[in-house]
C-alpha angles and dihedrals in degrees: 000000000000115000111192096214095045090043093054095046094048092045091057091050093048092052098044121104110243139142137235146137122243142171111230141171134223095016118156136041103253123117091255095046101067123025111240091240091057094043091052092053092049093050093045094050096046090048091054093049091048091051092048093058099031090121087067106056115209095017097110127039121187112213118248111261093247090057099052110097146143118242111228095181135338115237100187113150148110144228122292126214090279092054093252122135114244119183121230093239091052089054090051091048092051092047091052098044104027087236128145121278110247110207119220108279095196100173092052091042092056092045091050094052093049091048097050123110107267150230111040112203118216132192129207115200128347094121124120122216089259097052118108133207110224090212093052107023096166096059119057117229090220089066095040096050089083129006143163096215130213088255092059098255123136105219133191119195136189141169137222122258132227116245089260087057095250112143133256102034110172093231097119091043091051092047091053092047091048090059093064099084086059092055097260113124120180110233092239090052097057084109101065092228093050116129124204117162096155128122099212124190129178108212100177146336143225115244112243096203091055090044090052090057092059126092123250090254092050091051091051091049090053093047091054092046093050093048089055092047092050092055092046092052094044092051092048091052092056089077099022101059121155132206129205139165133244116212130178093259088063092059119094138191108218133181105202135202091197127027090234089062088237084134127023136182095204139005128176137154116260088234091058105034122096128222091244092053091054094046091052089058089071095054 
């Protein structure tokens, strides 16, 4: 639950102007951008959090629909001395392992994405408190499906399904790993044996400045209320799971001005963007 120090540090980062390129899914607010099943869950959860803290106006802000997304892989980076684009995570990987830097091979990267086997089916909910995720055995999916995190973020999480609809297929993990020969390393895969198979979406956030105005007793009251709400939502999603597909036309290349995507420089679908357009984002 809310940790004051982590909350303050993360709040400053979220509200700082910055710049970076990323590959994301389910960005936008059009009918084709977010499946209705996903949109309904997002709206339902943010409504419940808002109602839970309604006695403290301004404390919780649900993100606009267009802003809610799932990061597939960050692509932040810059040019090297040879004029090639090298992503930040690739640099960190090479520094850790002593391996060779793989510049961004954007034409091949785009061709690979368009040639992958699509769609990928995801599921939100449907996991009991005793279920385990083979790719993250220490953290139970029941608890991770919905969480108000120590940094104040309200997070929704799902996982890809096998073709027989059984949970925890490694399809998102394999997709992220398959990007690496093109110079795109997921930030949780900087360590070569890293494993991240999670579809992670921030749907809203508590406001630290408003939180800071509250008394110690008020903060504790809110913590307890949100813990109870988390468990209620998690239990309800055991039997109210939803499934939806991800296709290439729901993938976007975005250059952001804030990591929350509250402000962006550029946004275009992966099926419509050109290699030259992406390369110009690093100038």
